[in-house]
VEXTI-827923 format. One record per residue (C-alpha): residue in three letters; y, x, z negated; residue number from 1. Coordinates in Angstrom, 1 decimal. Example, Ala and Ser with C-alpha at 12.3 -4.5 7.8 and 13.67 -1.06 7.14 Angstrom:
<rs>
R   type        y        x        z   seq
R    ALA     -4.5     12.3     -7.8     1
R    SER     -1.1     13.7     -7.1     2
</rs>
This chain:
<rs>
R   type        y        x        z   seq
R    MET      0.1      0.1      0.0     1
R    ILE      3.6      1.2      0.9     2
R    ILE      6.3      0.1     -1.7     3
R    ILE     10.0      0.7     -0.8     4
R    LEU     12.4     -0.3     -3.4     5
R    TYR     15.8     -1.3     -2.8     6
R    LYS     18.3     -2.2     -5.7     7
R    ILE     20.3     -4.8     -3.7     8
R    LYS     18.4     -6.2     -0.8     9
R    PRO     14.6     -7.2     -1.1    10
R    SER     12.1     -4.6     -1.4    11
R    ILE      9.2     -3.9      0.9    12
R    TYR      5.5     -4.2      0.3    13
R    GLN      3.5     -3.3      2.9    14
R    THR     -0.5     -3.7      2.5    15
R    GLN     -2.7     -1.4      4.3    16
R    LEU     -6.2     -1.9      5.7    17
R    THR     -7.6      0.4      3.2    18
R    ASP     -6.3     -2.1      0.5    19
R    PHE     -9.0     -4.4      1.9    20
R    ILE    -12.0     -2.1      1.7    21
R    ARG    -11.2     -1.0     -2.1    22
R    LEU     -9.8      2.3     -1.0    23
R    LYS     -6.4      1.8     -2.5    24
R    SER     -3.6      4.5     -2.2    25
R    ILE     -0.1      3.7     -3.1    26
R    GLU      2.9      5.4     -1.7    27
R    LYS      6.0      4.3     -3.6    28
R    TYR      9.8      5.3     -2.5    29
R    ASP     13.0      4.5     -4.2    30
R    MET     15.6      4.2     -1.6    31
R    SER     18.1      5.0     -4.4    32
R    VAL     16.7      8.5     -4.7    33
R    PRO     18.1     11.1     -1.8    34
R    LYS     14.7     12.7     -1.7    35
R    ASP     12.6      9.5     -1.4    36
R    TYR     15.0      8.3      1.1    37
R    ARG     14.7     11.1      3.3    38
R    ASN     10.9     11.2      3.2    39
R    ALA     10.6      7.5      3.9    40
R    ARG     13.0      7.6      6.9    41
R    LYS     11.0     10.6      8.4    42
R    LYS      7.7      8.9      7.8    43
R    PHE      8.5      5.2      8.7    44
R    ARG     10.7      4.6     11.7    45
R    TRP     10.8      1.0     11.3    46
R    ILE     12.7      1.0      7.9    47
R    PRO     15.8     -1.0      8.9    48
R    ILE     19.2      1.1      8.4    49
R    HIS     22.5     -0.6      7.4    50
R    PRO     25.6      1.8      8.1    51
R    THR     28.3      1.7      5.4    52
R    TRP     31.2      2.6      7.6    53
R    GLY     32.1      1.8     11.3    54
R    LYS     31.4     -1.1     13.6    55
R    ARG     27.9     -2.4     13.3    56
R    ARG     26.1     -3.0     16.4    57
R    ALA     25.3     -6.5     17.5    58
R    PRO     21.7     -7.7     17.0    59
R    THR     19.3     -7.8     20.0    60
R    THR     16.0     -9.2     20.5    61
R    SER     14.6     -5.9     21.0    62
R    SER     15.9     -4.5     17.7    63
R    ILE     13.2     -3.6     15.0    64
R    PRO     12.7     -6.3     12.4    65
R    LYS     13.7     -5.8      8.9    66
R    SER     10.2     -6.0      7.6    67
R    GLN      6.7     -5.4      9.2    68
R    LYS      4.2     -8.1      9.0    69
R    ARG      1.4     -7.5      6.6    70
R    ILE     -2.3     -8.4      7.5    71
R    GLN     -2.2    -11.4      5.1    72
R    ASP      0.5    -12.9      7.1    73
R    PHE     -2.0    -13.8      9.7    74
R    ILE     -4.7    -15.0      7.2    75
R    ASP     -4.6    -18.6      5.9    76
R    TRP     -5.3    -18.2      2.2    77
R    GLU     -6.5    -21.7      1.5    78
R    SER     -9.3    -22.9     -0.6    79
R    LYS    -12.3    -24.2      0.8    80
R    LEU    -11.8    -27.4     -1.1    81
R    LYS     -8.6    -29.2     -1.1    82
R    ASP     -6.6    -31.6     -3.1    83
R    LYS     -8.5    -33.3     -5.9    84
R    TYR    -11.9    -32.1     -4.7    85
R    LEU    -11.1    -28.5     -6.1    86
R    TYR    -11.0    -29.8     -9.7    87
R    ARG    -13.6    -32.6     -9.4    88
R    PHE    -17.0    -32.1    -10.6    89
R    SER    -20.0    -34.2    -10.8    90
R    ARG    -21.5    -35.2    -13.8    91
R    VAL    -24.7    -33.7    -15.1    92
R    LYS    -27.8    -35.5    -14.1    93
R    ILE    -30.1    -36.8    -16.6    94
R    PRO    -33.7    -35.6    -15.9    95
R    ARG    -36.8    -37.7    -16.7    96
R    PHE    -39.5    -36.8    -19.4    97
R    GLU    -42.0    -35.6    -16.8    98
R    GLU    -39.6    -32.8    -15.7    99
R    PHE    -39.1    -30.8    -18.9   100
R    GLY    -40.6    -32.9    -21.8   101
R    MET    -44.0    -33.3    -20.9   102
R    GLY    -46.3    -31.1    -22.8   103
R    VAL    -43.6    -29.9    -25.0   104
R    ILE    -42.7    -32.9    -27.2   105
R    SER    -44.2    -36.2    -27.4   106
R    LYS    -42.8    -39.3    -25.5   107
R    LYS    -41.8    -41.0    -28.7   108
R    GLU    -39.9    -37.7    -29.8   109
R    TRP    -38.2    -37.6    -26.3   110
R    ASP    -37.2    -41.3    -26.7   111
R    MET    -35.6    -40.4    -30.3   112
R    HIS    -33.7    -37.6    -28.7   113
R    ARG    -32.7    -39.8    -25.6   114
R    TYR    -31.4    -43.1    -27.2   115
R    LEU    -30.5    -42.2    -30.8   116
R    LYS    -27.0    -41.3    -30.2   117
R    GLY    -26.4    -40.3    -33.6   118
R    PHE    -29.3    -37.8    -33.6   119
R    ASN    -28.2    -34.3    -32.3   120
R    GLY    -31.6    -32.4    -32.0   121
R    VAL    -33.1    -29.7    -34.1   122
R    PHE    -32.9    -26.2    -34.0   123
R    GLU    -36.4    -25.8    -33.1   124
R    ASN    -35.6    -27.5    -29.7   125
R    LEU    -33.7    -24.5    -28.6   126
R    PHE    -37.2    -22.5    -28.5   127
R    GLU    -39.3    -25.3    -27.5   128
R    PHE    -37.5    -26.1    -24.1   129
R    ASN    -36.4    -22.5    -23.2   130
R    ASP    -38.4    -19.5    -22.0   131
R    PHE    -38.2    -16.3    -24.2   132
R    SER    -41.0    -14.2    -22.4   133
R    PHE    -38.1    -12.0    -21.5   134
R    PHE    -38.2    -10.3    -24.9   135
R    GLN    -42.2    -10.0    -24.8   136
R    GLU    -41.8     -7.8    -21.7   137
R    LEU    -38.9     -5.9    -23.1   138
R    GLN    -40.9     -5.4    -26.4   139
R    GLY    -43.8     -4.0    -24.1   140
R    ARG    -41.5     -1.5    -22.3   141
R    LEU    -39.8     -0.3    -25.2   142
R    GLU    -43.1      0.1    -27.2   143
R    ASN    -44.6      2.1    -24.2   144
R    ASN    -41.4      4.5    -24.5   145
R    GLY    -42.2      5.3    -28.0   146
R    VAL    -40.0      2.5    -29.8   147
R    SER    -41.5      1.2    -32.9   148
R    PHE    -40.8     -2.2    -34.2   149
R    LYS    -43.0     -2.1    -37.3   150
R    ASP    -45.4     -4.8    -36.2   151
R    MET    -42.4     -7.5    -35.8   152
R    PHE    -41.8     -9.6    -32.6   153
R    ILE    -38.4     -9.2    -31.1   154
R    GLU    -38.5    -12.9    -30.5   155
R    ASP    -39.3    -13.9    -34.1   156
R    VAL    -36.3    -11.4    -35.6   157
R    LEU    -33.9    -12.8    -32.8   158
R    ALA    -34.7    -16.5    -33.8   159
R    TYR    -33.7    -15.5    -37.4   160
R    GLU    -30.5    -13.7    -36.0   161
R    MET    -29.5    -16.7    -33.9   162
R    LEU    -30.1    -18.9    -37.1   163
R    ARG    -27.9    -16.8    -39.1   164
R    ILE    -25.0    -17.0    -36.6   165
R    ASN    -25.5    -20.5    -36.1   166
R    LEU    -25.2    -21.0    -39.7   167
R    GLY    -22.0    -18.9    -40.0   168
R    PHE    -23.5    -16.3    -42.2   169
R    LYS    -21.5    -13.2    -42.0   170
R    ASN    -24.3    -10.5    -42.5   171
R    TYR    -27.8    -10.2    -42.4   172
R    SER    -28.4    -10.7    -46.1   173
R    GLY    -27.3    -14.3    -45.7   174
R    ILE    -30.8    -15.4    -44.4   175
R    GLU    -32.6    -13.6    -47.2   176
R    ARG    -30.5    -15.1    -49.8   177
R    MET    -31.1    -18.5    -48.3   178
R    GLY    -34.7    -18.0    -48.5   179
R    LYS    -34.5    -17.9    -52.3   180
R    PHE    -34.0    -21.5    -52.2   181
R    LEU    -36.7    -22.4    -49.8   182
R    PRO    -40.5    -22.7    -50.5   183
R    TYR    -41.3    -21.8    -47.1   184
R    PRO    -39.9    -19.9    -43.9   185
R    PRO    -37.3    -21.9    -42.3   186
R    LEU    -38.7    -21.1    -38.7   187
R    PHE    -42.4    -21.3    -39.6   188
R    ASN    -42.9    -23.5    -36.5   189
R    ILE    -41.5    -21.1    -34.1   190
R    THR    -42.5    -17.5    -35.1   191
R    HIS    -45.9    -16.0    -34.3   192
R    ASP    -46.8    -15.7    -38.0   193
R    PRO    -45.8    -18.9    -40.1   194
R    ASN    -45.3    -16.7    -43.0   195
R    PHE    -43.0    -14.4    -41.4   196
R    PHE    -39.6    -14.3    -43.1   197
R    PRO    -37.5    -11.3    -42.4   198
R    LYS    -35.6     -9.4    -45.1   199
R    ALA    -32.1     -8.1    -44.1   200
R    GLN    -33.3     -4.7    -43.3   201
R    ASP    -35.9     -5.9    -41.1   202
R    ILE    -33.3     -7.9    -39.0   203
R    SER    -31.0     -4.7    -39.0   204
R    TYR    -33.9     -2.4    -37.9   205
R    VAL    -35.0     -4.7    -35.0   206
R    MET    -31.6     -5.3    -33.6   207
R    THR    -30.7     -1.8    -33.8   208
R    LYS    -33.7     -1.1    -31.6   209
R    ILE    -32.7     -3.8    -29.1   210
R    PRO    -30.4     -2.1    -26.1   211
R    PRO    -27.4     -4.1    -25.7   212
R    GLU    -28.1     -4.4    -21.9   213
R    ALA    -31.1     -6.2    -22.5   214
R    LEU    -29.3     -8.9    -24.5   215
R    PHE    -26.6     -9.1    -21.9   216
R    GLU    -29.0     -9.5    -19.0   217
R    PHE    -30.7    -12.4    -20.9   218
R    PHE    -27.3    -14.0    -21.2   219
R    GLN    -26.8    -13.7    -17.3   220
R    LEU    -30.5    -15.2    -16.7   221
R    LEU    -29.1    -18.1    -18.8   222
R    VAL    -26.1    -18.4    -16.8   223
R    LYS    -28.1    -18.6    -13.5   224
R    GLU    -30.4    -21.2    -15.0   225
R    CYS    -27.2    -23.2    -15.8   226
R    VAL    -26.2    -22.8    -12.5   227
R    ASP    -29.5    -24.1    -11.1   228
R    CYS    -29.3    -27.1    -13.3   229
R    GLY    -26.0    -28.2    -12.3   230
R    ILE    -24.5    -27.4    -15.6   231
R    ILE    -22.3    -24.8    -14.3   232
R    VAL    -20.6    -25.2    -11.1   233
R    PRO    -19.3    -22.1     -9.4   234
R    ARG    -15.8    -22.7     -8.4   235
R    ILE    -13.0    -22.0    -11.0   236
R    LEU    -12.8    -19.0    -13.2   237
R    ILE    -10.6    -18.5    -16.3   238
R    TRP    -10.1    -15.0    -17.6   239
R    ASP     -8.9    -14.1    -21.2   240
R    GLY     -9.8    -11.9    -24.2   241
R    GLN    -10.5    -12.4    -27.8   242
R    PHE    -10.0     -9.8    -30.7   243
R    ILE    -13.2     -8.9    -32.7   244
R    ARG    -12.6     -7.2    -36.0   245
R    SER    -15.0     -4.2    -36.7   246
R    ASN    -16.7     -3.7    -39.9   247
R    CYS    -14.3     -0.6    -40.9   248
R    SER    -11.2      0.2    -42.5   249
R    ASN     -8.0     -0.3    -40.6   250
R    ASN     -6.9      3.3    -41.7   251
R    LYS     -8.1      6.7    -40.6   252
R    LYS     -9.2      9.1    -43.3   253
R    LYS     -6.9     11.9    -44.1   254
R    GLY     -7.7     14.8    -41.4   255
R    ASN     -9.6     12.3    -39.2   256
R    THR     -8.3     11.5    -35.6   257
R    LYS    -10.7      8.4    -35.3   258
R    TYR    -11.5      5.6    -37.3   259
R    ASN    -14.7      4.8    -39.3   260
R    ASP    -15.9      3.0    -36.1   261
R    PRO    -15.2      5.7    -33.5   262
R    ASP    -15.5      3.3    -30.5   263
R    ALA    -13.1      0.7    -31.7   264
R    GLY     -9.2      0.7    -31.4   265
R    TYR     -6.3     -0.7    -33.1   266
R    CYS     -5.3     -4.1    -31.5   267
R    ARG     -1.8     -5.3    -31.5   268
R    HIS     -1.3     -8.5    -29.4   269
R    ASN      2.2     -9.9    -29.0   270
R    GLY      3.6     -8.1    -31.9   271
R    VAL      0.8     -9.3    -34.3   272
R    LYS     -1.3     -6.3    -36.0   273
R    LYS     -4.9     -7.7    -35.8   274
R    GLY     -6.6     -4.4    -37.1   275
R    VAL     -9.5     -2.3    -35.7   276
R    GLY    -12.2     -3.8    -33.6   277
R    TYR    -12.9     -4.7    -29.9   278
R    ASP    -11.5     -7.0    -27.3   279
R    PRO    -13.6     -8.1    -24.6   280
R    GLY    -12.3     -9.3    -21.2   281
R    ILE    -14.2    -12.8    -20.8   282
R    LEU    -14.7    -15.0    -18.0   283
R    TYR    -15.4    -18.8    -18.1   284
R    ALA    -16.5    -21.1    -15.6   285
R    HIS    -14.3    -24.4    -15.8   286
R    CYS    -16.2    -27.6    -14.7   287
R    PHE    -13.6    -30.2    -15.7   288
R    ASN    -15.2    -31.7    -18.8   289
R    ARG    -17.4    -28.5    -19.7   290
R    TRP    -16.6    -24.9    -19.6   291
R    PHE    -19.0    -21.9    -20.3   292
R    PRO    -18.8    -18.1    -20.8   293
R    ILE    -20.3    -16.5    -17.9   294
R    PHE    -19.4    -12.9    -18.2   295
R    PHE    -17.7    -10.3    -20.3   296
R    LYS    -16.9     -6.8    -20.6   297
R    MET    -16.3     -5.0    -24.0   298
R    PHE    -13.3     -2.9    -24.6   299
R    ALA    -11.9     -1.1    -27.5   300
R    GLY     -9.0     -3.1    -29.4   301
R    ASN     -6.2     -0.9    -28.0   302
R    ARG     -7.1     -1.8    -24.3   303
R    ASN     -4.5     -2.6    -21.7   304
R    ASP     -4.7     -6.0    -20.4   305
R    ILE     -4.1     -5.1    -16.7   306
R    LEU     -6.6     -2.3    -16.7   307
R    ALA     -9.1     -4.5    -18.8   308
R    PHE     -8.8     -7.4    -16.1   309
R    ARG     -9.3     -5.1    -13.3   310
R    GLU    -12.5     -3.5    -14.9   311
R    THR    -13.9     -6.8    -15.9   312
R    MET    -13.6     -8.3    -12.4   313
R    GLU    -15.0     -5.2    -10.8   314
R    GLY    -18.1     -5.6    -13.1   315
R    PHE    -18.4     -9.3    -12.6   316
R    PHE    -18.2     -9.0     -8.7   317
R    THR    -21.1     -6.7     -9.0   318
R    HIS    -23.1     -9.1    -11.0   319
R    THR    -22.3    -12.6     -9.4   320
R    GLU    -24.1    -13.9     -6.5   321
R    TYR    -22.0    -17.3     -6.1   322
R    GLU    -18.7    -17.7     -4.1   323
R    TRP    -16.0    -18.7     -6.6   324
R    GLN    -12.6    -20.0     -5.3   325
R    VAL     -9.8    -20.0     -7.9   326
R    LEU     -9.3    -17.4    -10.8   327
R    ILE     -6.7    -18.5    -13.5   328
R    ALA     -5.3    -16.2    -16.3   329
R    ASP     -2.2    -15.7    -18.3   330
R    SER      0.6    -13.2    -17.7   331
R    GLY     -1.4    -10.4    -19.7   332
R    PRO     -3.2     -9.0    -16.5   333
R    TYR     -0.5     -9.7    -14.0   334
R    SER      0.1     -6.9    -11.6   335
R    LEU      0.4     -6.9     -7.7   336
R    GLN     -2.8     -4.8     -7.6   337
R    ASN     -4.7     -7.1     -9.5   338
R    MET     -3.2    -10.3     -7.5   339
R    GLU     -4.2     -8.2     -4.2   340
R    ASN     -7.8     -7.3     -5.5   341
R    THR     -8.5    -10.9     -6.5   342
R    ARG     -7.3    -12.3     -3.3   343
R    SER     -9.3     -9.7     -1.3   344
R    LYS    -12.5    -11.1     -2.9   345
R    GLY    -11.6    -14.7     -1.4   346
R    LEU    -10.2    -16.0     -4.7   347
R    VAL     -6.9    -17.7     -5.1   348
R    PRO     -5.1    -15.9     -7.9   349
R    ILE     -3.3    -18.2    -10.3   350
R    ILE     -2.1    -15.8    -12.9   351
R    ARG      1.2    -16.4    -14.7   352
R    SER      3.9    -13.7    -14.0   353
R    ARG      6.6    -12.1    -16.3   354
R    LYS     10.0    -13.4    -15.8   355
R    ASN     11.7     -9.9    -16.2   356
R    ILE     10.0     -8.8    -12.9   357
R    LYS     12.6     -8.5    -10.2   358
R    THR     10.8     -6.7     -7.4   359
R    HIS      8.4     -9.4     -6.7   360
R    PRO      9.2    -12.9     -5.1   361
R    ILE      8.9    -14.7     -8.7   362
R    ARG     10.0    -18.2     -9.1   363
R    GLU     10.0    -20.6    -12.3   364
R    LEU      7.8    -23.4    -11.3   365
R    LYS      8.5    -25.2    -14.5   366
R    LYS     10.4    -24.1    -17.6   367
R    GLY      8.8    -20.9    -18.9   368
R    PHE      6.2    -20.7    -16.1   369
R    PHE      6.8    -17.9    -13.5   370
R    PHE      4.6    -17.2    -10.6   371
R    ASN      4.4    -14.9     -7.5   372
R    THR      5.2    -17.2     -4.6   373
R    ASP      3.3    -14.9     -2.1   374
R    PHE      0.3    -15.9     -3.8   375
R    ILE      0.6    -19.7     -3.7   376
R    PRO     -1.7    -21.0     -0.9   377
R    ASN     -0.4    -22.8      2.2   378
R    GLY      0.0    -26.5      1.7   379
R    TRP     -0.3    -26.2     -2.2   380
R    SER      2.7    -28.1     -3.9   381
R    ASP      4.1    -26.9     -7.1   382
R    ASP      2.7    -29.8     -9.1   383
R    TYR     -0.9    -29.3     -7.6   384
R    PHE     -0.5    -25.4     -8.3   385
R    LEU      0.3    -26.3    -11.9   386
R    LYS     -2.2    -28.6    -12.0   387
R    ILE     -4.9    -26.1    -11.6   388
R    TYR     -3.1    -23.7    -13.9   389
R    SER     -3.2    -26.3    -16.8   390
R    PHE     -6.9    -25.7    -17.2   391
R    ARG     -6.3    -22.2    -18.6   392
R    PRO     -6.1    -23.3    -22.4   393
R    MET    -10.0    -24.6    -22.0   394
R    ILE    -11.1    -20.8    -22.4   395
R    GLU     -9.1    -20.5    -25.7   396
R    GLN    -10.8    -23.8    -26.8   397
R    GLY    -14.0    -22.2    -26.0   398
R    ASN    -13.3    -18.9    -27.7   399
R    SER    -12.3    -20.7    -30.7   400
R    TYR    -15.6    -21.9    -31.4   401
R    ASN    -16.5    -18.2    -32.0   402
R    ASN    -14.3    -17.9    -35.1   403
R    THR    -14.2    -21.5    -36.3   404
R    PHE    -17.9    -22.4    -36.0   405
R    TYR    -19.9    -19.4    -35.9   406
R    ASN    -17.7    -17.5    -38.2   407
R    ALA    -17.7    -14.6    -35.9   408
R    TYR    -14.2    -13.0    -36.3   409
R    ARG    -15.5    -10.1    -38.0   410
R    MET    -18.7     -8.0    -37.1   411
R    ASN    -21.2     -6.9    -39.9   412
R    THR    -21.9     -3.7    -37.9   413
R    ARG    -20.2     -1.1    -36.1   414
R    GLY    -20.1      0.4    -32.5   415
R    MET    -19.6     -0.6    -28.9   416
R    GLY    -23.2     -1.7    -28.7   417
R    ALA    -23.3     -3.8    -31.6   418
R    ALA    -20.2     -5.8    -30.5   419
R    ILE    -21.9     -6.3    -27.1   420
R    LYS    -25.1     -7.5    -28.9   421
R    PHE    -22.9     -9.8    -31.1   422
R    ARG    -20.9    -11.3    -28.6   423
R    SER    -23.9    -11.7    -26.3   424
R    ILE    -26.2    -13.6    -28.9   425
R    ILE    -23.2    -16.0    -29.4   426
R    TYR    -23.1    -16.9    -25.8   427
R    ILE    -26.8    -17.1    -25.6   428
R    ILE    -26.7    -19.7    -28.3   429
R    GLU    -23.9    -21.6    -26.7   430
R    LEU    -26.0    -21.8    -23.4   431
R    LEU    -29.4    -22.3    -24.8   432
R    LYS    -27.6    -25.4    -26.6   433
R    ALA    -26.4    -26.7    -23.1   434
R    LEU    -29.6    -26.2    -21.3   435
R    THR    -31.6    -27.8    -24.4   436
R    ALA    -29.0    -30.7    -24.1   437
R    TYR    -29.8    -31.2    -20.5   438
R    LYS    -33.5    -31.0    -20.6   439
R    LEU    -33.4    -33.5    -23.3   440
R    GLY    -31.5    -35.8    -21.4   441
R    ARG    -28.7    -35.8    -23.6   442
R    PRO    -25.5    -34.5    -21.6   443
R    ASP    -23.3    -35.6    -24.4   444
R    LEU    -24.5    -32.7    -26.6   445
R    ILE    -23.7    -30.2    -23.9   446
R    MET    -20.5    -29.0    -25.2   447
R    LYS    -21.1    -30.0    -28.8   448
R    PRO    -21.3    -26.8    -31.0   449
R    THR    -22.7    -28.9    -33.8   450
R    ALA    -25.8    -30.0    -31.9   451
R    PHE    -29.3    -28.5    -32.9   452
R    GLU    -28.2    -27.2    -36.2   453
R    SER    -30.8    -29.0    -38.4   454
R    SER    -34.5    -28.9    -38.7   455
R    TRP    -37.3    -31.1    -38.5   456
R    TYR    -38.5    -29.7    -41.9   457
R    VAL    -35.7    -30.3    -43.9   458
R    ASN    -37.9    -33.2    -45.0   459
R    PHE    -39.9    -31.5    -47.5   460
R    ARG    -42.6    -34.1    -47.1   461
R    LEU    -43.5    -32.8    -43.8   462
R    ALA    -44.0    -29.3    -45.3   463
R    LEU    -46.3    -30.6    -48.0   464
R    PRO    -49.6    -30.7    -46.1   465
R    ARG    -49.1    -27.1    -45.0   466
R    LEU    -48.3    -25.9    -48.6   467
R    ALA    -51.3    -27.6    -49.7   468
R    VAL    -53.5    -26.0    -47.3   469
R    GLN    -52.1    -22.4    -48.3   470
R    SER    -53.0    -23.2    -51.9   471
R    GLY    -56.7    -23.8    -50.9   472
R    TYR    -56.8    -27.7    -50.5   473
R    LYS    -58.5    -29.3    -47.6   474
R    ILE    -56.7    -32.2    -46.4   475
R    LEU    -58.9    -34.6    -44.5   476
R    SER    -60.9    -31.9    -43.0   477
R    ASP    -62.6    -34.1    -40.2   478
R    ALA    -59.0    -35.4    -39.1   479
R    PRO    -56.8    -33.6    -37.0   480
R    VAL    -54.2    -31.4    -38.6   481
R    LEU    -51.1    -33.1    -39.9   482
R    THR    -48.2    -31.7    -37.8   483
R    ARG    -45.0    -33.0    -36.6   484
R    ARG    -46.6    -33.7    -33.1   485
R    ASN    -49.2    -36.3    -35.0   486
R    LEU    -46.3    -37.9    -37.2   487
R    LEU    -44.2    -38.7    -34.0   488
</rs>
């Protein structure tokens, strides 16, 4: 890109072909600096000259224009979907019992989920209706490479870790303390060994052995399944960040140049000191009445929004296999290069600008909302453009669940890898709830974070037969074992 800056007349921004093949090189010339002026005049003969003395020559049809057309001037940057069809989404379909319920739960239990509107499902449903064989294969690969899990299953430990986060416990010891009030392990119907109940050090040990890339990969598999089920529709993206406090001091020890968490950074946002931690770049898919996390990239807390946005989008485009049409963001990541990069990927960048920018064609579409008019597609009115931008707060609402419901403002560990695992598990829980609600025919639970938080076995009477058998009694030995399946 060639940038020629003027103080009085409009500056020139000329895009080069290399900008569209990700080989960016920026040449910048300030025409108020003599050296830059001479170099620009020697290199670019098409630069207009306005003499400051003498009689000006009358313009002719053969004179060189004041600016050179750019390649995007010949491209019609319009979304494939127009008008209301861009932000209209079909409802999530309701499957039949035979599609997902048969062989998993009884028809009576399916009907309870389907028709009892006050019933929000149970935590065990997340594991009954979804495939966790990914972690069996992962454990096999890791153990072949010499990693020991002390005869514990990754699936079992991960189930208790998900339960801990879903209950809002701040550290691993929360589950262990809760177990002192229970006569039996809370997830005995899910784990391979019904008597398995991990201690805090067991959860910590196994979670440390799991690579962060594996949990992120499982999160991406759930995103793909949500797209296949029609829960997520690849169309509108929203970008934002959210600070995650690390489990370390906000002050460096005397003589040290790094914090107790060497990967973390001190975050200041809009003049607010948030502390030492991490600040991921997060992408949500907006589907009108539902919105879900689909990608994130973790950064230290002292990251720059412009660079974080750029790296997040680069990582996202290497992962996604879908065509997206719109990207929405606040003014934090705004830069001309980010706007051009987004548009070169076929997306309409609806990124709010800052009002103090004078070198870009910035216009105030409504009070306090400034946008670069070069990136408003042809045929889009101001009201329509602002209508699409109005979806941006949905990502803030989605992020708010992390701190308000899951109590995930602060990590209980340290390190970049731990931060990736922590955020991946939260997003895994959210997508598992959405998928389970869909498979149970309950679309009203898809966006409900409080769904699937209770248990079938909170009723102590259902656990009495099992406790009796453990004590040596034989209950109706000739009859089938009394389980939830028989009772329902």
